[in-house]
Steps between C-alpha positions, in 0.01 A plus 500: 500500500591285797875452503685182588711672768188637668339157490798342675490757777137408561558127465723494803205584725213324320353186653487220243152468356551182295670386185470627148386179340385152600787273597507154341651186649810558284554856621826592673422680830615861505619502136322712240511605135418866434402590146514862390289658229656491152556875501718485814852618426841412641476788746186350652661160548814660643291705744325186623828315541686780675218588737447141606871455565537828687206437733561130549143389430572270207767306316489506119658187350416528130406780261314450171489713189417353159252676277185585695588266788658702781535436868698333775475229763624438850410470868252757638294515817120519496487875568730574208297276270171654609624844402688396187185368338339843528779696332390643164802360314447145631304272267479192723641332807515120491650246742818335381445127455664171409520354151616148414684341212275258314671160491563177688774239453378172357807279449860530390668457163243295311354525153585739223417864436156413360369855551710667231426211264129550560503870413659426161234251398128529430440148631596331830775242534782687326848418626705754302514875549496663157596867487653769284872561548441865595386358838429834668826664402506873581230475768499542877307289750470649850425240767335631819564208731754351744800597287698300243808281535687698236779244463271212404611339176149540355550875472841512330576850624160639392370547856565831675434628849263795489365594843453359849201641690528258795665647808797314645515245219776400262501560125436139415217247488476317832171327417514376140164627379643793304773289343241241393270765351795660319601165355156460347506852357848488354712198596711344227341157554167565672419848374255641250713802398851359513679825409310750715685695770367412846496767770459406866270717713500350848186566705465168686727323748315171521144434391340823626565872477326825587304699244708806585824316418363350178376843390851633560635240259228580248578871532867435425426270206255738333729801539796297370303385195373849423831678558685251277231529231417130520120515509473323161762236586454429874246298698454452874410159641342479845418148612332606824174634632283598791155626588341755267629850554416839352864593554602221265225592254635854477864387485438269205298768320783749553751248363282439193466873441882518503505230231618217727346150481477272803433127472373341821379170642130453571561338841458155651179513706238367254333840536370782284784737410258790553609480864877483435771750406668564270318219316173691477654801326376532141833634375706193595525171319368270772597136454333183626667160548435224247604135524650277232151380405391863447276507806499781754703399805254454786631787718559749218295816550242576233261762372458760226825678585705186426615582146679180406627165627851360476677190630557525875490142628820303571719755323872424489731802517814644658535522880711675758703227675783504246590626154357184344210432739149431371163450666145408405237746626126533456282809518378801310846642580632257241230584244559875504867489386405292196294800387754762610757306299258491208469881514878529467511228233239679284680833531829336406335349194273783385685804634420753774129505588306716744346344811157513340619352171698212647220409741259485206751292302540244782123456521462492121753217461360288785316173436128550574245277674737221601511536881260277689329640810610862440231617746398820323860591411602596147554165331836555336824301525829680436663429161811644336359506146764273349397350166 
């Protein structure tokens, strides 16, 4: 078998012959994600890391290891990449790329929290949010985003800092997106599951982040959930997306196989989610953006892999400027946390449920055939099942 050390000795004298995979317009020059075969062990990963460091031909920034998803990412020259892709233990080599959070600001501090009212009513126009007092108690909602302003009054001490994957950034939300999303999941005023514990996983500093950094946050969240035996009480929300990627496909499958459910936004490009990750993954709950009249928002992505719609237009929630700040945002980023919150709400009400069982329950409770212009998406609107 060709060894990694022998490969590196050869790589130093090989003329670059090209790259391992096509590079998209969102690719980050010189940055790569290396996936190893599921049977690769810790010794293999350590050998890669040590040999690269010793010979100075690469710089590993992140390592991944949850279930069958194993690998690392970093900066590598073309010669190193050309040889890496031919090693027997390497499954794939893919350019690192940019992903974006899926929201835009509309206007400040107007209207009421119509979204949570809508998901507790079978008909439009409701102004009250009706919910069971369990309200997600005993559950955990991991938010892969820009961080959370932990001291915001909406969270009442229920928000915790989990992990920061962004280099040279502070353990706080400097953008507001993550705090807004968290408020919809579990804020005391604007939230679906008002007693869930919110856990910040920072992978964005601003509106964009690299796939390698986001995967690092996902890796931490999955391992934290599994190690703490929370698979039947924890959900991950990811209100972000990018171009379709086999790396993301495999990561989400590995998470699902570990018993971890991810809820994600469908994206804001009025495009088929078949071309977007992680929205196209069959194991996620992928959420489209509905308006107050139950129509699909014009830019909300669509297609068979959109499992459900939820309110995502002019959503009022907590924000990052102060401990009482609020903001109104629009986008599938705002729709996704309604469903992530619903996952935690249902588990608080009905007890611990597996990823498969709670996903089925969310879809079973939803209101059918009410969304106008779903564009080949599953025509369901999120509902909390209140009688």
